[in-house]
C-alpha positions, 0 to 999 in steps of 0.5 A: 013845781018850777018857779018862773019869774015873769018880767014886768010888763013895764020892762017889756014895753020899755024894751019894745019902745027902745027897739022900735026907736032904734029901728025907726032912727036907723030907717030914717038915717038911711033914708035921709042919706039916700035922699040928700035933697030932702035933708037940704030942704028941711034945713032951708025950711028951718033957716027960713023960720028963724027970726032975726028980731 
């Protein structure tokens, strides 16, 4: 009989999460580079919420 060591489920989930995060980050970066208006609008919204107090 051949012995086969199955990878731990937590390692598979962690790898899946990391791959998904990388894909989503790349997609978001490419979307924001194609739509610079949204990036400026987002920055303006952040500046408006800052308090001077």
